[in-house]
RODO-2510 file (C-alpha; in nm, 4 decimals, decimal comma):
residues 412
     n   res          X          Y          Z
     1     m    -0,0178    -0,0468    -0,0065
     2     t     0,1439     0,3601    -0,0801
     3     a     0,0391     0,7143     0,0324
     4     r    -0,1568     0,7306    -0,2993
     5     d    -0,3464     0,3977    -0,1720
     6     l    -0,4938     0,6079     0,1027
     7     d    -0,7849     0,8381     0,1029
     8     r    -0,6803     1,1862     0,2171
     9     r    -0,9075     1,1264     0,5160
    10     d    -0,7425     0,7942     0,6421
    11     f    -0,3762     0,9250     0,5188
    12     l    -0,4245     1,1853     0,7868
    13     a    -0,5544     1,0066     1,0645
    14     v    -0,2596     0,8014     1,0000
    15     g     0,0358     1,0857     0,9236
    16     g     0,1631     1,3031     1,2361
    17     g     0,1101     1,6652     1,2801
    18     v    -0,2565     1,6436     1,2312
    19     a    -0,5613     1,8079     1,4116
    20     a    -0,7133     1,7187     1,6861
    21     a    -1,0023     1,6252     1,5239
    22     s    -0,7964     1,3625     1,3013
    23     l    -0,6440     1,2629     1,5647
    24     a    -1,0339     1,1176     1,7061
    25     m    -1,0293     0,9491     1,4391
    26     a    -0,7799     0,6372     1,6154
    27     a    -0,9184     0,3281     1,6709
    28     k    -1,0636     0,2616     1,9581
    29     p    -0,7134     0,0466     2,1003
    30     a    -0,5092     0,3360     2,0589
    31     a    -0,7539     0,5853     2,2176
    32     a    -0,7650     0,3389     2,5340
    33     l    -0,4125     0,3102     2,5419
    34     a    -0,3583     0,6764     2,4958
    35     q    -0,6021     0,7601     2,8014
    36     a    -0,4619     0,4589     3,0103
    37     i    -0,1018     0,6143     2,9760
    38     a    -0,2109     0,9657     3,0362
    39     a    -0,3384     0,8378     3,3725
    40     g    -0,0521     0,6559     3,4333
    41     g    -0,1071     0,2942     3,3333
    42     a    -0,2057     0,0678     3,0331
    43     p    -0,4777    -0,1437     2,9370
    44     g    -0,5070    -0,4604     3,1838
    45     r    -0,2820    -0,2755     3,4266
    46     t    -0,3437    -0,0725     3,7321
    47     a     0,0047     0,0041     3,8198
    48     g     0,0845     0,1830     3,5698
    49     q     0,4210     0,0851     3,3198
    50     p     0,6424    -0,1360     3,4807
    51     m     1,0520    -0,0727     3,4909
    52     p     1,2108    -0,1117     3,1732
    53     d     1,4631    -0,3656     3,1285
    54     g     1,8555    -0,3219     3,2012
    55     v     1,7358    -0,0120     3,4119
    56     a     2,1151     0,0503     3,6405
    57     l     2,0134     0,2725     3,9211
    58     p     2,2760     0,4840     4,1367
    59     a     2,4283     0,3277     4,3725
    60     t     2,4316     0,6285     4,5841
    61     p     2,1960     0,9518     4,4954
    62     p     2,4680     1,2102     4,2615
    63     r     2,4871     1,5750     4,4620
    64     r     2,3925     1,8963     4,3882
    65     k     2,7095     2,0861     4,2671
    66     r     2,6110     2,4629     4,3131
    67     e     2,3273     2,6501     4,5447
    68     d     2,1634     2,7732     4,2363
    69     s     2,1206     2,4680     4,0963
    70     v     1,7702     2,4128     3,9003
    71     g     1,5363     2,1030     4,0442
    72     f     1,3636     1,9282     3,7699
    73     a     1,0481     1,6962     3,8135
    74     v     1,1007     1,4445     3,5527
    75     v     0,7100     1,3256     3,4421
    76     g     0,6940     0,9475     3,2739
    77     l     0,9803     0,6967     3,4057
    78     g     1,0156     0,5199     3,0600
    79     n     1,3173     0,3606     2,8747
    80     y     1,4798     0,6962     2,7899
    81     a     1,4069     0,8604     3,0895
    82     l     1,5448     0,6259     3,3246
    83     n     1,8560     0,4929     3,1299
    84     q     1,9444     0,7817     2,9324
    85     m     1,8299     1,1407     3,0513
    86     m     1,8159     1,1001     3,4899
    87     p     2,1811     0,9478     3,5326
    88     r     2,3200     1,2658     3,3708
    89     f     2,1815     1,4605     3,6413
    90     a     2,5266     1,3262     3,7955
    91     e     2,7104     1,5140     3,5671
    92     a     2,5376     1,8504     3,5230
    93     e     2,6531     2,1359     3,7148
    94     r     2,3507     2,3372     3,7594
    95     a     2,0268     2,0652     3,7289
    96     h     1,8986     1,8801     4,0126
    97     l     1,6684     1,5986     3,9946
    98     a     1,4339     1,7300     4,2564
    99     a     1,1070     1,4901     4,1972
   100     v     0,9654     1,2203     3,9745
   101     v     0,5912     1,1352     3,8534
   102     s     0,4640     0,7971     3,7351
   103     g     0,1770     0,5923     3,7645
   104     n     0,4009     0,2643     3,9245
   105     p     0,4229     0,2918     4,2630
   106     e     0,6643     0,0487     4,2786
   107     k     0,8416     0,2445     4,0221
   108     l     0,8022     0,5636     4,2130
   109     r     0,9508     0,3616     4,5071
   110     r     1,2700     0,2172     4,3319
   111     v     1,3744     0,5471     4,1562
   112     g     1,2786     0,7343     4,4502
   113     d     1,4870     0,5512     4,6889
   114     a     1,8243     0,5221     4,4409
   115     y     1,7952     0,8692     4,3690
   116     g     1,7235     1,0198     4,7191
   117     l     1,4224     1,1871     4,6786
   118     p     1,2120     1,2480     5,0200
   119     a     0,8243     1,0287     4,9822
   120     d     0,6416     1,3979     4,9224
   121     a     0,8915     1,4253     4,5653
   122     r     0,7376     1,0991     4,4209
   123     h     0,4128     1,1899     4,2788
   124     s     0,1425     0,9793     4,0771
   125     y    -0,0119     1,1442     3,7796
   126     d    -0,3377     1,2287     4,0047
   127     s    -0,0933     1,4026     4,2360
   128     f     0,0489     1,6353     3,9494
   129     a    -0,1107     1,9412     4,0506
   130     n     0,0971     1,9510     4,4188
   131     i     0,3704     2,0436     4,2471
   132     a     0,2800     2,4495     4,2067
   133     s     0,3376     2,4067     4,6029
   134     d     0,6670     2,2889     4,6047
   135     k     0,9667     2,5479     4,5983
   136     r     1,1941     2,2465     4,5685
   137     i     1,1085     2,2253     4,1713
   138     d     1,1926     2,4896     3,8783
   139     a     1,1277     2,3173     3,6039
   140     v     0,9359     2,0064     3,4486
   141     y     1,0852     1,7688     3,2036
   142     i     0,7972     1,6029     3,0183
   143     v     0,9149     1,2272     2,8714
   144     v     0,5546     1,0741     2,8210
   145     p     0,4587     0,9975     2,4651
   146     s     0,4473     1,2170     2,1898
   147     g     0,0792     1,2640     2,1497
   148     l     0,0671     1,3375     2,5351
   149     h     0,3409     1,6091     2,5658
   150     a     0,0933     1,9242     2,5220
   151     e    -0,1519     1,8230     2,7933
   152     w     0,1204     1,7793     3,0447
   153     a     0,3562     2,0701     2,9090
   154     i     0,0366     2,3291     2,9951
   155     r    -0,0493     2,1389     3,3167
   156     a     0,2948     2,2423     3,4338
   157     f     0,2454     2,5723     3,2939
   158     a    -0,0329     2,5779     3,4926
   159     a     0,1616     2,4793     3,8378
   160     g     0,3982     2,7842     3,7480
   161     k     0,7025     2,5928     3,6248
   162     h     0,9184     2,6122     3,3463
   163     v     0,9271     2,3112     3,0576
   164     l     1,1911     2,0570     2,8981
   165     c     0,9733     1,8881     2,6505
   166     e     1,0850     1,5863     2,4519
   167     k     1,0802     1,5463     2,0784
   168     p     0,8876     1,6033     1,8879
   169     m     0,6859     1,9060     2,0900
   170     a     0,3696     1,8100     1,9670
   171     l     0,1937     1,5778     1,7148
   172     s     0,0155     1,8874     1,5862
   173     s     0,1368     2,2839     1,5060
   174     a    -0,2072     2,4006     1,6889
   175     d    -0,0978     2,2151     1,9849
   176     c     0,2505     2,3596     1,9668
   177     a     0,0596     2,6899     1,9831
   178     r    -0,0920     2,6247     2,2641
   179     m     0,2100     2,5439     2,4912
   180     i     0,3799     2,8131     2,3830
   181     a     0,0925     3,0447     2,4372
   182     a     0,0369     2,8516     2,8045
   183     a     0,4633     2,9239     2,8575
   184     r     0,3907     3,3187     2,8152
   185     r     0,0843     3,2960     3,0123
   186     a     0,2628     3,1542     3,3170
   187     d     0,5762     3,3732     3,1990
   188     r     0,7726     3,0589     3,1866
   189     k     1,0559     2,9485     2,9877
   190     l     0,9568     2,6351     2,7259
   191     m     1,2984     2,4584     2,5818
   192     i     1,2820     2,1511     2,3226
   193     a     1,4924     1,8521     2,4279
   194     y     1,6450     1,8649     2,0742
   195     r     1,9792     1,7115     2,2181
   196     s     2,2389     1,7078     1,8928
   197     h     2,2511     2,1008     1,9386
   198     f     2,4805     2,0343     2,2918
   199     e     2,6519     1,7731     2,0945
   200     p     3,0081     1,8434     2,0238
   201     h     3,0284     1,6882     1,6778
   202     n     2,6878     1,8731     1,5800
   203     v     2,7680     2,1636     1,6926
   204     e     3,1073     2,1471     1,5584
   205     a     2,9396     2,0530     1,2091
   206     m     2,6907     2,3467     1,2593
   207     a     3,0420     2,6024     1,3063
   208     l     3,2014     2,4375     0,9743
   209     m     2,9069     2,4761     0,7703
   210     k     2,8590     2,8689     0,8678
   211     r     3,2477     2,9039     0,7617
   212     k     3,1552     2,7352     0,4498
   213     a     3,3901     2,4667     0,5202
   214     i     3,3029     2,2125     0,1989
   215     g     3,2079     2,5453    -0,0318
   216     q     2,8693     2,6360    -0,1324
   217     l     2,6157     2,3608    -0,0205
   218     r     2,4318     2,2011    -0,2563
   219     l     2,2951     1,8600    -0,1447
   220     i     2,1910     1,7252     0,2225
   221     r     2,1395     1,3588     0,2546
   222     t     2,0087     1,2045     0,5528
   223     e     1,8961     0,8512     0,6619
   224     q     1,7629     0,7410     1,0340
   225     s     1,6077     0,4266     1,0530
   226     y     1,6144     0,0416     1,2133
   227     r     1,3866    -0,2270     1,1872
   228     m     1,0963    -0,2372     1,4765
   229     g     1,0563    -0,5662     1,6346
   230     p     0,7316    -0,7601     1,6296
   231     t     0,4505    -0,5534     1,8488
   232     r     0,1360    -0,3590     1,7485
   233     p    -0,0490    -0,0457     1,8675
   234     s    -0,2088    -0,1877     2,2016
   235     e     0,1273    -0,2964     2,3077
   236     n     0,3963    -0,0485     2,1898
   237     w     0,3126     0,3273     2,1704
   238     r     0,5454     0,3969     1,9518
   239     a     0,2965     0,1984     1,6881
   240     n    -0,0075     0,3772     1,8164
   241     r    -0,0729     0,7130     1,6001
   242     a    -0,2766     0,9251     1,8628
   243     l     0,0380     0,8800     2,0902
   244     a     0,3132     0,8935     1,8257
   245     g     0,1822     1,0529     1,5345
   246     g     0,3048     0,9061     1,2195
   247     g     0,5596     0,7232     1,3429
   248     p     0,9212     0,6972     1,2382
   249     l     0,9531     1,0940     1,0695
   250     e     0,8173     1,1946     1,4259
   251     d     1,0479     0,9727     1,6140
   252     y     1,4112     0,8881     1,4585
   253     g     1,3704     1,1172     1,1141
   254     l     1,2876     1,4283     1,3073
   255     y     1,6776     1,3882     1,3978
   256     g     1,7107     1,4217     0,9923
   257     l     1,5340     1,6976     0,9281
   258     q     1,6739     1,9093     1,2214
   259     a     2,0369     1,8340     1,0577
   260     a     1,9304     1,9591     0,7144
   261     l     1,8026     2,2869     0,8897
   262     y     2,1029     2,3265     1,1106
   263     l     2,3641     2,2203     0,8740
   264     s     2,2108     2,4505     0,5580
   265     g     2,0674     2,7617     0,7624
   266     e     1,7868     2,7949     0,5604
   267     m     1,4283     2,7571     0,5832
   268     p     1,2867     2,5275     0,2826
   269     e     1,0590     2,7003     0,0677
   270     s     0,8851     2,3670    -0,0820
   271     i     0,8719     2,0125     0,0148
   272     s     0,7751     1,6798    -0,1631
   273     a     0,7318     1,3149     0,0030
   274     t     0,5936     0,9901    -0,0258
   275     a     0,5051     0,7535     0,2514
   276     f     0,4584     0,3825     0,2773
   277     r     0,2332     0,1577     0,4722
   278     p     0,2524    -0,2127     0,4279
   279     t    -0,1171    -0,3991     0,4542
   280     g    -0,1027    -0,6930     0,6821
   281     d     0,1410    -0,6166     0,9666
   282     p     0,0266    -0,5416     1,3005
   283     r     0,3397    -0,2618     1,3447
   284     f     0,2113    -0,0418     1,0986
   285     a    -0,1242    -0,0974     1,1661
   286     e    -0,1369     0,2941     1,2403
   287     i     0,1601     0,4182     1,1580
   288     f     0,4224     0,4651     0,8520
   289     a     0,7069     0,2673     0,7536
   290     h     0,8807     0,4327     0,5956
   291     v     0,9027     0,8423     0,4923
   292     g     1,0773     1,0168     0,2707
   293     a     1,1255     1,4007     0,1763
   294     q     1,2857     1,6313    -0,0352
   295     l     1,3098     2,0023     0,0816
   296     r     1,4677     2,2741    -0,1481
   297     f     1,5767     2,5720     0,0118
   298     p     1,6501     2,9181    -0,1091
   299     s     1,9782     2,8965    -0,1745
   300     g     1,9296     2,6338    -0,4507
   301     a     2,0293     2,3380    -0,1926
   302     v     1,8506     2,0642    -0,1664
   303     a     1,7844     1,7945     0,1401
   304     q     1,6923     1,4097     0,0879
   305     l     1,5521     1,2724     0,3962
   306     a     1,4468     0,9322     0,4762
   307     t     1,3184     0,7666     0,7807
   308     s     1,1660     0,4046     0,8526
   309     y     1,1008     0,1569     1,1264
   310     d     1,1742    -0,1669     0,8800
   311     s     1,5170    -0,1405     0,7687
   312     a     1,8587    -0,1959     0,8740
   313     g     1,9669     0,0438     1,1044
   314     t     2,1527     0,3448     0,9907
   315     n     2,1896     0,7131     1,1678
   316     s     2,3700     0,9353     0,8732
   317     v     2,4175     1,3255     0,7644
   318     h     2,6038     1,4162     0,4184
   319     a     2,6491     1,7294     0,3607
   320     r     2,8071     1,7842    -0,0224
   321     g     2,9306     2,1456    -0,1325
   322     t     3,1300     2,3129    -0,3886
   323     a     3,4649     2,2170    -0,2495
   324     g     3,3899     1,9022    -0,0466
   325     a     3,1816     1,6818     0,2067
   326     l     3,1215     1,6936     0,5704
   327     i     2,9669     1,2764     0,6673
   328     m     2,8479     1,2175     0,9967
   329     d     2,7945     0,8610     1,0684
   330     p     2,6798     0,8128     1,3411
   331     a     2,5619     1,1193     1,3279
   332     t     2,3101     1,1670     1,5943
   333     s     2,3492     0,8608     1,8416
   334     y     2,3539     0,8800     2,1940
   335     s     2,7350     0,8117     2,1513
   336     g     2,9661     0,6662     1,9192
   337     q     2,9500     1,0054     1,6891
   338     k     3,2339     1,0252     1,3675
   339     m     3,2763     1,2986     1,1552
   340     r     3,4639     1,3468     0,8667
   341     l     3,5668     1,6499     0,6457
   342     e     3,6459     1,6302     0,2714
   343     g     3,8011     1,8555     0,0453
   344     a     4,1351     1,9742    -0,0182
   345     e     4,2271     1,8207     0,3496
   346     p     4,0585     1,5550     0,4303
   347     r     4,0437     1,4680     0,7844
   348     d     3,8504     1,3210     1,0961
   349     l     3,7458     1,5357     1,3310
   350     s     3,6904     1,4657     1,6641
   351     p     3,5686     1,7524     1,8635
   352     g     3,4674     1,5893     2,1934
   353     d     3,2760     1,3236     2,4055
   354     p     2,9170     1,2796     2,2629
   355     s     2,7949     1,2298     2,6097
   356     v     2,7885     1,5449     2,6839
   357     q     2,4931     1,6380     2,5265
   358     f     2,2872     1,5364     2,8228
   359     a     2,3811     1,7462     3,1061
   360     r     2,5066     2,0303     2,8783
   361     q     2,0961     2,0434     2,7593
   362     l     1,9917     2,0036     3,1256
   363     d     2,2556     2,2531     3,2283
   364     h     2,1607     2,5081     2,9260
   365     l     1,7882     2,5307     3,0671
   366     a     1,9355     2,5990     3,3983
   367     d     2,1382     2,9139     3,2560
   368     a     1,7987     3,0590     3,0911
   369     i     1,6216     2,9955     3,4089
   370     r     1,8480     3,1841     3,6621
   371     d     2,0625     3,3988     3,4311
   372     g     1,7940     3,4681     3,1715
   373     a     2,0173     3,3600     2,9049
   374     a     1,8303     3,2538     2,5536
   375     i     1,7252     2,9478     2,4680
   376     r     1,8924     2,7770     2,2140
   377     t     1,6198     2,5206     2,1162
   378     p     1,3004     2,7227     2,2260
   379     g     0,9469     2,6118     2,2052
   380     e     0,9052     2,8413     1,8251
   381     m     1,1793     2,5993     1,6925
   382     g     0,9186     2,2849     1,7658
   383     l     0,6626     2,4578     1,6124
   384     r     0,8887     2,5226     1,3114
   385     d     0,9308     2,1464     1,2516
   386     v     0,5840     2,0325     1,3339
   387     r     0,4768     2,2125     1,0590
   388     l     0,7478     2,1469     0,8438
   389     i     0,5794     1,6957     0,9061
   390     e     0,2918     1,8653     0,8642
   391     a     0,3973     1,9763     0,5125
   392     i     0,5417     1,6461     0,4700
   393     y     0,2846     1,4482     0,5189
   394     a     0,0548     1,6871     0,3383
   395     s     0,2774     1,6151     0,0511
   396     a     0,2571     1,3025     0,0465
   397     a    -0,1437     1,2675     0,0401
   398     a    -0,1774     1,5077    -0,2505
   399     g     0,1502     1,3628    -0,4232
   400     r     0,2522     1,6959    -0,5159
   401     t     0,5058     1,9547    -0,3950
   402     m     0,4104     2,1955    -0,1338
   403     r     0,5165     2,5226    -0,0870
   404     l     0,5902     2,6757     0,1895
   405     n     0,6183     3,0225     0,3839
   406     p     0,9327     3,1751     0,5873
   407     d     0,7944     3,0310     0,8788
   408     g     0,6894     2,6432     0,7796
   409     t     0,3324     2,7096     0,7495
   410     m     0,2442     2,5768     0,3614
   411     k     0,0896     2,8337     0,1532
   412     g    -0,2406     2,8329     0,0080
***
């Protein structure tokens, strides 16, 4: 089945960046899972999501390094939060873990004990509003499934807290706009967790491109893919369109979209795209297996993006110009990044340890809160990217190129 085999209404229901009305069309199992996770549980469970496999909790609680350290409440204790982000608080200079929110009491106990959190800093989703009166909490880190980002971010702003929100910012530009409006009403900071903006290889790549180290940019190619194991929407939120949108584009392909934008330094003037969803595969009953897009920039440069949940794993970004090429492979991983500059003087580049991206991201929001520093990855950037995702799905649905305004919205 191809994008053109779907009628427009069904396509929008599958694709990400859809309006609330389109999300309402999701199948009953998807809606049930979304409601259950929002309440902290899942179908058939009353104790919330279980502890993920392979979690290594700290042997001793990490200690604050500065008096002006910013206290974070982490909302959603899934694999990424427990295995990647929360251990990095020990490496941060100006951020510390102040509270956790989960629907699983046993997980709250184990995680809370490991991180030295008092009982009143361990919240269920039902008691989330209590953070409003907790002065130990300055900011909330939203790590729940993507379709729930807007709801919990807006609740955090209502509680008077700053917000660090995982990507994608939300599943529709309308929800992104609501989040930005809520931040402004509350006079609080909103930052999107685009960690590659704090990773040394990608930071150096941005600087090289700005200096035209490969001459005039002509082509960017990005590919982010892996093969999803057997699952179905009722078992895995990433296969559930109410929670994940169209699937690989919002999750993994967003890194390629981001790279195309921060390496080119431009906004596309047009987008053409395709998407594929095979029939009879439970993994892709509600989401796409593959999405591809071509972005044309005002300078004449082109970016070709490919992302998949059903092909051998890769994570690469290639930029080619009139005088050379910049090759990152892996490009945006948690660790192990490699980068090579080709041209008159080819060389491998090792600008730093990729693992610092997590702590630097935390400290960046802390600096914005304490010192008023400008946020490198604000809500407006998240909104821009979701608009481009919407344009990608609209192009694939219509089978034609979509022309764009400078802010990423589609021209009539």
